[in-house]
C-alpha positions as CSV (number, residue, x, y, z in Angstrom):
1,M,0.0,-0.1,-0.1
2,K,2.8,2.4,0.9
3,K,4.5,1.6,-2.7
4,I,1.2,2.5,-4.5
5,L,0.8,5.7,-2.4
6,L,4.5,6.6,-3.0
7,F,4.1,5.8,-6.7
8,I,1.0,7.9,-7.1
9,L,2.6,10.8,-5.2
10,L,5.7,10.6,-7.5
11,F,3.4,10.6,-10.6
12,Y,1.5,13.6,-9.6
13,T,4.7,15.5,-8.5
14,L,6.4,14.8,-12.0
15,A,3.0,15.4,-13.8
16,G,2.6,18.7,-12.2
17,V,6.0,20.2,-13.4
18,S,5.3,22.2,-16.7
19,Q,8.0,22.7,-19.2
20,T,9.3,26.3,-19.3
21,L,11.7,25.9,-22.3
22,T,11.3,24.5,-25.6
23,K,14.4,23.2,-27.5
24,K,14.5,23.5,-31.3
25,Y,17.4,22.7,-33.7
26,N,18.4,25.4,-36.2
27,S,19.7,23.8,-39.2
28,V,20.7,27.1,-41.0
29,N,23.1,27.9,-37.9
30,N,23.8,24.4,-36.7
31,R,22.8,24.9,-33.3
32,Y,20.0,24.2,-30.7
33,E,17.8,27.2,-29.9
34,Y,15.9,27.6,-26.5
35,F,12.5,29.4,-26.4
36,D,10.4,30.4,-23.5
37,S,6.8,29.8,-23.2
38,R,6.2,33.1,-25.1
39,G,8.2,32.2,-28.2
40,N,11.1,34.5,-27.2
41,M,14.6,32.9,-27.8
42,V,16.4,32.9,-24.4
43,G,19.6,31.0,-25.6
44,Y,21.3,28.7,-27.9
45,Q,23.6,25.7,-27.8
46,F,26.2,24.7,-30.4
47,Y,29.0,22.2,-30.7
48,D,32.5,23.6,-30.6
49,N,34.7,21.4,-32.7
50,L,37.9,22.8,-31.3
51,D,37.0,22.1,-27.6
52,K,34.8,19.1,-28.6
53,S,32.2,20.3,-26.3
54,W,28.7,22.0,-26.2
55,K,28.7,25.8,-25.7
56,Y,25.6,27.6,-24.4
57,Y,25.0,31.4,-24.6
58,E,22.1,33.1,-23.2
59,V,20.5,35.8,-25.3
60,P,20.0,39.1,-23.5
61,Q,16.4,39.9,-23.2
62,K,15.4,43.3,-24.6
63,Q,14.6,46.0,-22.2
64,Q,11.2,47.4,-22.2
65,S,11.2,50.5,-24.1
66,T,9.3,53.7,-23.0
67,Y,6.0,54.2,-24.6
68,V,6.3,56.2,-28.0
69,Q,3.3,58.1,-28.6
70,P,2.2,57.0,-32.1
71,I,0.6,60.3,-33.2
72,N,2.0,63.8,-32.8
73,H,-0.8,65.8,-31.7
74,N,0.8,69.0,-32.5
75,R,1.4,68.2,-36.0
76,V,-2.2,66.7,-36.3
77,N,-3.6,69.9,-34.9
78,Q,-1.3,72.1,-37.2
79,A,-2.4,70.0,-40.3
80,L,-6.1,70.3,-39.3
81,A,-5.8,74.0,-38.7
82,T,-4.2,74.4,-42.1
83,K,-6.9,72.2,-43.7
84,Q,-9.8,74.2,-42.1
85,G,-8.3,77.6,-43.1
86,R,-8.1,76.4,-46.7
87,Y,-11.7,75.1,-46.4
88,D,-13.0,78.4,-45.0
89,A,-11.0,80.5,-47.7
90,N,-12.4,78.4,-50.5
91,V,-15.9,78.4,-49.1
92,Q,-15.6,82.0,-49.1
93,K,-14.5,82.0,-52.8
94,I,-17.6,79.9,-53.7
95,Q,-19.9,82.4,-51.8
96,N,-18.2,85.3,-53.6
97,A,-18.8,83.6,-56.9
98,I,-22.5,82.9,-56.1
99,E,-23.0,86.5,-55.0
100,D,-21.2,87.5,-58.4
101,I,-23.4,85.5,-60.6
102,A,-26.5,86.5,-58.7
103,D,-25.3,90.4,-59.3
104,K,-24.8,89.5,-63.0
105,I,-28.1,88.0,-63.3
106,M,-29.8,90.9,-62.0
107,S,-27.6,93.3,-64.0
108,L,-28.7,91.7,-67.3
109,E,-30.6,94.0,-69.6
110,I,-33.2,91.6,-70.7
111,N,-37.0,91.1,-69.7
112,E,-37.9,90.3,-66.2
113,S,-39.4,86.9,-67.1
114,A,-36.1,85.8,-68.7
115,K,-34.2,87.0,-65.5
116,E,-36.7,84.8,-63.5
117,R,-36.0,81.7,-65.6
118,I,-32.3,82.4,-65.3
119,S,-32.8,82.8,-61.5
120,E,-34.7,79.6,-61.3
121,R,-31.9,77.8,-63.2
122,F,-29.2,79.1,-60.9
123,D,-31.3,77.9,-58.0
124,I,-31.3,74.4,-59.5
125,I,-27.4,74.7,-60.1
126,L,-27.0,75.8,-56.3
127,N,-29.3,72.8,-55.3
128,N,-27.1,70.3,-57.3
129,L,-24.1,71.9,-55.8
130,N,-25.5,71.6,-52.2
131,A,-26.6,68.0,-52.9
132,S,-23.0,66.9,-53.7
133,K,-20.1,66.4,-51.4
134,Y,-16.9,68.1,-52.5
135,N,-13.6,68.4,-50.6
136,Y,-13.5,72.4,-50.4
137,S,-10.2,72.3,-48.7
138,N,-8.8,71.4,-52.0
139,T,-8.3,74.4,-54.2
140,T,-8.4,72.7,-57.6
141,T,-11.8,71.1,-56.6
142,T,-13.0,74.7,-55.6
143,N,-11.8,76.2,-58.8
144,N,-13.6,73.4,-60.7
145,V,-16.8,74.0,-58.9
146,I,-16.7,77.9,-59.4
147,N,-15.9,77.2,-63.2
148,W,-18.8,74.7,-63.5
149,M,-21.2,77.2,-61.9
150,Y,-20.0,80.1,-64.3
151,N,-20.3,77.7,-67.3
152,E,-23.9,76.6,-66.4
153,I,-25.2,80.1,-65.7
154,N,-23.5,81.3,-69.0
155,K,-25.3,78.4,-70.9
156,A,-28.5,79.4,-69.2
157,I,-28.0,83.1,-70.2
158,K,-27.2,82.3,-73.8
159,Q,-30.2,80.1,-74.0
160,E,-32.5,82.9,-72.8
161,T,-31.0,85.6,-75.0
162,E,-31.1,83.6,-78.2
């Protein structure tokens, strides 16, 4: 009975010990490498032909580095402020163009019904513009929108005056 109890105690003692290192052979470097449970190499062993013995070297663990902030908030804020400034300036350009076109329509020397039809067409142009999503922080896009508005209103004026 004592032998069985001793055997069971010995079995549980050995079964409870977990392996902390894994040994793998690296055929490229002709050495055995030891890895911890997280997969980090902790050391390696190779055979030294001169001494006719195995040599073991520990790999120094990397020190925990200080946290590096992934985003430079000052640069991001500066970029956003620049983009917002361009957006505001370009929206003002578009507003000035709209006012210029409206003044141009009102100063036309044509009958009032033709002016009314041109104004209605201009309202449709503005509704189409407002329904679209443009990146007004881009100067090229803003200039294209302004040119489009002038071209469309010039077409409308040309149709009404012919």
